[in-house]
N, C-alpha and C positions, 0 to 999 in steps of 0.2 A: 599637144604638149609643146611648149616653147623651150628651146634650148637657150642657155644663157649667152649673152653677148661676150665675145672674146675681148678681154682687156689687154691691149698691146702697148699701153703706156709705160709698162715696166721694162720692156725690152731695150729701148735705147739707153736709159741710164745704166742698166746692167751691162750692156756692151761697153760703155765708157769706163765703168769701174773695172771690168775685166781687162780692157786694153791698158789702163793705168797700172793695174797689178802686173800685167805681163811686162810692160816696159820697165816699171820700177823693180820688179823681180830680176829682170835681165841685168840691169845696172848694178843691183845689190849683189847678185851672184858673181858678176865680174869683179866687183870691188872687194867683197869679203872672202870669196873662195878663189883667190888668184892661183892657188896651187892646183886646183882641180878644174876651174873654168878659165880657159885661156884668154878670152876677150869678151867684149859686149855681145858680139854675135854668138859666141859660145854660150853666154849667159841667156841670150834670147832663146837659143835652142833648148837650153836647160829649163827655162821658164815654160816654153811651149810644151815640152815633154811632160812637165808636171801638171800643167793645166788641162792637158788632154788625157790625163791618167795613164800615161805610158810608163812612167817611172823615171828614175834618175838615169841620165845619159852619161854624165862624167863621174858618177859615183855619189855616195851620200855626202851631205855637207859635214864639214869639220868644225864649224863654229855654231854656237847656240843661236846667234842672230840669223845665220843662213838657214838653220833648221826651222826657225819660226817663219821666215820668209817662204820656205818651201811648203810648210803646212798651209799658210795663207793661200799660196798659189794652187795647191791641190784642192782645197775647199772651194775656192773661187771657180776653178775649172769644173769641179763637180756640179756646183750650183748653176753655172752657165750652161753646161750640157743639159742639165735637168730642165732649165727654163726653156731652152731651145726646143727640146723634144716635146715638152708639154704644149708650147705654143703651136708647133706644127700639128700635133695631134688634135688640138682644139680647132684649128682651122679646117682640117679634114672632116672632123665630126660636124662642124657647123655647115660646111658646104654640102654634106650628105643629108643633113636634116632640113635644109631649106625647101626642097621640093616636097617632102613629106608634110611640112608645116603648111605650105601653100595648098596642097591637096586637102588637108584637114580643114583649113579655113574655108575653102570653096565648098566642101561638103557640108560644113556647118551652116553656111549661108543658104545653101539650097534647101537644107532641112527646115530652117527657120522660115523660108519663103513658102514652102509647102504647108507648114503648120499654120501659117497666117491664112493661106487660101482655104484650108480645111476649116479653120475657125470661122471665117466669113461665110462659108457655105452652111455650116451648122447654125449660125445665127440667122441666116436667111430662112432656113427650114423651120426654126423655132418660131419665127414671126408668122409663118404661114399656118402653123398648127393652131387649132382653137384653144382658147384659154380654159384652164380648169379652175373651178372655184369651189 
């Protein structure tokens, strides 16, 4: 049984999108929530806490725009964590399956070789038997 190849092409773009959301969310939090988020660095902390599903650090947003940004950050963080854990799990499964695949392939090759030898021996025996008519 062959295990599917792990497709890692999606990880780099997902990380770029997550980073852009993180930085954009930090700036937006600092700009829109100036009462609760003291600076860009506070906004960065706010965005990281949302993206890692820890919750609000400085309290819930007061504006609709900040609420939408926080939802985007939470969903992006959830998707990024899911992607990361699935990629790591697939890598571990793949590395565990490779020796079993190799063993299975070697065994199949040996069985086919033995069948070919048996087939040749049966054909040789059949040639030696007298023909029935």
